[in-house]
Every structure is written in C-alpha cells, then in structure tokens.
N, C-alpha and C positions, 0 to 999 in steps of 0.2 A: 324247263326249257320251252321256248316258244315254238310251236309246230311250224314247219316250213311248208311252202306250197309244193304240191306234187306237180308233175308235168300236166296232168289232166286239169288240175285247178288253175294252172297258169293260163290255160286256154280260155278259161271262164273269167278269171280275175287276175289280170297282170299286176305286177307290183306297182307300176306307175299308172298309166291311164288305160282303161278297158277299151276294147274295140267297139265302136258304135253298133256294128252289125250283131254283136253278141249280147249287148245289154240294152235294156229299155232306156231311152234317152233321159227320162225323168230321174232315173236312179244312177246313171253313170257317174255323176259328180260325187255322190256319197260313197259309192263303191271305190272310186279312184282314191278318195281321201282315207279309206279304211286303214291302209298300211303305208301311206305316203311318208317318206322319211322326214324326220323333224329337221328344221333348219333353225330359224330364230323364233322367239315367242311372238314377235310382231307378225311374221309371215304365217305362223300357225293360227293366230287369232283372226287374221284376215281370211284365211281359208274357211274357218268355221263360220264366220260371218257371211261370207259369200254363199256358202252352202245353205245356211238358214234362210237367207233372203231369196235365193233362186229356186229352192225346192218347195217351199210352202207359200202358197199364193197370198195368204193373209199375214205372213210374218212381218213383212215390211211395215204394214199399217199398225199391227198390234205392238211391235217393238217400239215404235215412236211413242206409244202411249205409256210405255214403261218408264220408271225413273231412269235417268241416264246412267246411273251407277250400276244398273242391273243388265243393261242391254248386251254387252259382250258376254257376260256370264250366261245369260239365257242362250246366246248363240252357241257357246261351248257345250252346254248341256244338250241343246237340241241336236247338234251335230252328232254327239255320241249316240243318242237315242235313234236318230235317223239311220245312221250307219248300221247299228245292231239290227234294226228292223229289216233293212234292205239285205243284209247278209243272210237273214233268215228266209226272206221271201223272193228275192230277185235273182238268184243264181241258177235257177232252173234244175237243181239237183239237190235232194236232201242230203246225200253223202257229202257233196262239196260244201253245202251250208253248214253241216255239222262240223267239218274240219275248220272252216273259216271262223265260225262262231267260237269254237274252242281256242283258236288262235287269238281272237279279239278278247276273249276272257283272260287268257294268259297275259296279254298286253295290259289289261286293266289291273291285274295283280302287280305287274311291274310298275305301273304308275304309283301305286300305293307303297311301293318299296323305294320310291324316289328315282325311278329309272324309266321315264316316259320313252316309249319305243317308236313313236310316230308323231306326226304333226298334230293330229286330233288330241292325243294324250298330252302333248306339250302345252297346248292351249288349255285343256281341261285341268291340268295340274295347277294353273293359276287360280282357277275357281275352287277346286278342292281345298287348296291351302288357305285361301281367303276366308272360306266359310266353314272350314273344318268338317267337311262332309265325309261320312264313313263310306266304306266300300260297298256295303250291303245293297243299297238301291241299284247300283250299277250292275253288280253280279246277279241280282234278282232279275233284272230286265233280260240279261243275256240268257239266264237259265230258262226264262219263259220262251224265248225264241228257239232255244235248243229243244224244249218240250214240243214245240210246233213241228219239229222234224220227226218226232217219235210218236206223237199222239194226235189223231185227227178225228176222234169221236169221243163224246163224254156221256156217261151214264146218268149222272146226277147234277143238279144245280150246284151242290157243294163242290164238286170237282171243277166246274166252270169258275165258280167264285175263287177257288184256290188258285187257278190259273191267273185270274185277274189280279190277285194279290202280288203277283210278280210281273205281269205284263202291263199293268196300268197304275197301281197304287204307288210304285216307286217314283213315277214321274211327279205326282203331286207332292210327295215328300221332298223330292229334290227342289221343287219350286219353293216349298216352305223354308228349306235351308237357306236359299238365296234371299228370302224375305226376312231372315233372322229368327225363325221359329224352329224350335227343336223339341217341344213338349209333346207328349203322347196324346194329349187330348186333341190338339189341333191336327195331329197326324191322323188320328182315327177318323175325325170328321172329314178330312181330305180323302181318306180311303173310300168313304161312302160315295163321294162324288166321282172319284176316278173309276171305281168299279162300275158305277152306273153309266159313265161315259163309254167304257168298254162294252158293256152289255147293249147300250143303244146302237153302237156300231155293229155288233153281232147281229141284232135283229134287223137292222137296215140292210145288212150284206149277206143274208142267208144264202141267196142264190149265187152271188159273186164268190163267196168263200168256197162253195161246193164246186162250182165250175172251174174257177181259177186255181184253187189250192187243194181240192178234194178234202175239205175240212167241214165238219158240222159241229157247231158250238151249241145248237139247240139241244138241250139235254134229252137223252133217250127217255127218261121218266116223264118229261113233259110231252114228248111225242106220243108215248103210249097212253098217257092220261087222256089225250084229246083225239086219239085215233089217227095220228099222222104217221105216214110211213116214209122211209128213206127213198123208196122208188117215187113217191109223190113229189119229193123235193127235186129229184132228177128230172121228172117230167114237167116241173114248174106248174103243177096243178094246184091252184089255190081254191080251197072250198071252205065251208063254215068251220070244219075241224081245224084247218090250218089257221084261220083267222082267230079262233078261240085260243089256240096255243100261243100265238104271237101276242094277243091281248094280255094273256096271263103273264107273259114275260115282260111286256112293256109296263104293266102295272107294278111288277116287282122292281123294275129299274127305277120307275118314278118314285117309289117309296124310298129308295136309296138316295136319290137326288134330294128328296124332302129332308131326310136326316142330315145330309151334308150341308144344307143351307145354314145350319147353326154355326158353321165356321166363319161365315162372312163378317158378322159383327165383331169377331175376335181378331180381325186383321187391320193393320194400319191403313189409313185412307189412301196412302200413296200407291198401294197395290190392290186394294179391295176391288175396284171396278174391273181390272184386268182378270183377276181370278174369278170374279163373278161371271165373266164372259164364257169361261170353260163350261160351267154348269148350264148356263143359258143356251149355249150351242147344243149341248147334249139333249136338253129338254126340247129344243126346237126339232131335233131329229125325231124324238118320240111323237111330237105333234104331227110331223110329216107322215109318220107311219099311221097314226090315227086317221088322218085325212084321206089316206088311201084305203081305209077300212081294213087295215092290218094285212094287206096284200103286199108282201115284200118278195114275192116269187116272180110275178110277171112284170113288175116295174120297180126299180130301185127308188125308194123315197129319198129325196135330196133337198137341200135348202137352195132356194133361188138366190141370185146375186142380190136381189132386193132384201131378202131376209137376212143374208149375211151382213149386208151393209147396215141394216137397222140395228143388228146386234153391236156392230163396231161403233156406230154413231151413239148408241146408248152409253158406251164407255166414254166416248168423247164428251158427251153431255155431263156425265157424272164428274169427270175431271174438271170441267168448267165450273160446275157448281162448287166443287171443293175450292177452286181458286177464288171464287167470289165470296163464299161463306167463311172460308177458313183463313183468309188473308189476315195475318197478324195474330191469329189465335194459336195458342200452344196446343199440340196434339195430345189427345188423352193418353196417359201413361198405360191405361188398360189395353189399348189397341196397338201401341207401338211395339215393334219387334225389338229384340236385343240389338245393341249396336254391333 
C-alpha cells in the first residue's frame, strides 16, 4: 500500500502545487510533480521535460548535444532523480522527508508492476520499457536519500564510498542503459567516475552541507589523521591541517576519475563527448579546490560561467569533428552500443 500524506505533510507538500511561501522556488516544480496525478503520456513527458529544462541551468544546452532519440528519456530519468533528491533535502523535516521518500519508493515499485501512480512514473514507464531498465538503480537512489535522513556523520571512507554506490553510481548506470550498454565492465568504470563526482561535490560543499543540512561527509578517520575537529568546521577555520585533509581526499577523488576515463573509448561516438563532460566537470571542481589552496571552508570553490562554457563548447567541438571526420564512415562495432 502506498503511504498517504498526513495532515502535517500536506502543509509542506500538497498533492497538487506547493505554496511558494513554504518551498524554495527552485524546487517547487519538482516537488509539485512528485505525486501529480497521471493524465496522458504526452502530458507526463511534457512535465518531465519542462522540469529538466527549468531546474538545471545547463540542461537545455547539454540536451541539444544529445542524440535526438535520447532527449526525452534523459528528461524522464532526470525528473525522477531531481524529485527524489528534493524530497530528501527540501521539505525542511527529516520525518516528512522519510515519509515522502517511502511513498516515492512505493510508487517506484508500482511502476515496475505496471501501475504508474503519477505523471513522472507514467513518463518514466516509457523509458524503462524501451531500454529494459531494472528497478535497482531507482531504488538505490531513493535508499541513499533515505539514509541522509538517518545518518549525518561517517567514520570511514569506506562508509562514504558505500553511500556513493547508491547516491551517485546508479545515475551513471542509468545513463549507460539509455546508451545501450548493460555490461558490468562499463558499469564499473562508470561507477569510478560517478563516485568521484560525488566526492568532488562533498569536498566542494563541506561548509554548505554542515550549515544547511548538518551533514559531514568528510570521514572521521581523515579528520583524526590530519588533526581536524568538528568544531573547526563549525567555526569555518581553515588551517594547514584542514588543507592537508582536503588535499588527501581530492587526490583520492582524482584517482577515481583517472580510473573512470577508461570507459570513454568504449562508448559510441554519438554519446562519448556528452559523457566525457560529466568527468571533466567534476575534475574542474577539483581544480577549483586546488586553486583555493584546499580552503573550502571560508569560500565555496565554484566554476565560473566561462569555465562552464568552455566545457560545453568542448563537447560542441567534438561533435563537429565527428560530423566532419565520420561523414559516410561506418562506426566501429567495438564502440557501438546494442540496438
């Protein structure tokens, strides 16, 4: 049985549209769509497309670079991920988030029973059926966001990496399914990049995660090894100890990015530049951290619009090279994904 909203939950997350005064404006669209009743497939896909293009500033540009056959499916996947993430982080109450994530998880199970319960799942059903995607990546993502409501400190890097297996790696695997790849070798290489991306975001957002979410992903063993205290994080006091700790973790994330790059030659040229962009963006974050001498407490390292633009234009240039060099040439069967 799908859990129902309590009276308290309704004040935070109405069945239709949330009140603007209660929800952050950036996230109201995704939260409104979370349990929006299904109408037609066309209307459902329009809703996921609008969410993807309105919520993520670079999605409109990047989606144009995707093969046309994949754009709607990317929107459907993105909408699911965005909604699950916002249900975990944007409701202002761990108890409410737990209830709504459990409800979203139950609706995910219903989808795989052939009974989509809302618009986002009606749209997603088309993608799941087309690419024969299993349920595990979807439930793993929800389980990670459920974990965020229960666990806010980590003792070891292995615990953080285990969290990444559910919070980040499923996204890469979903992308591979859309591109026609199901083999474990490519999925493992994708996992390296996705875990590294998640770690890059953690080390970029040490201060923000603590202040906004009361979460610390920096492992206790790393903090102890370099003499960093939790009080120091609260005080936003960056010293040589903190810089050494972040450098240690940045280097570890870079190693994972390096391992993940072996995936790229194994991808079809029609999607390789776009997937390359994910890893390049994460490594650009690590570079931004290095340029601040590993101080992510007093100022959040971020990419400038120029840096973001350069990454996107790199993809455009790669696509143009493909068009020029590959015109009339058969694609290598080694790189082509299954039909």
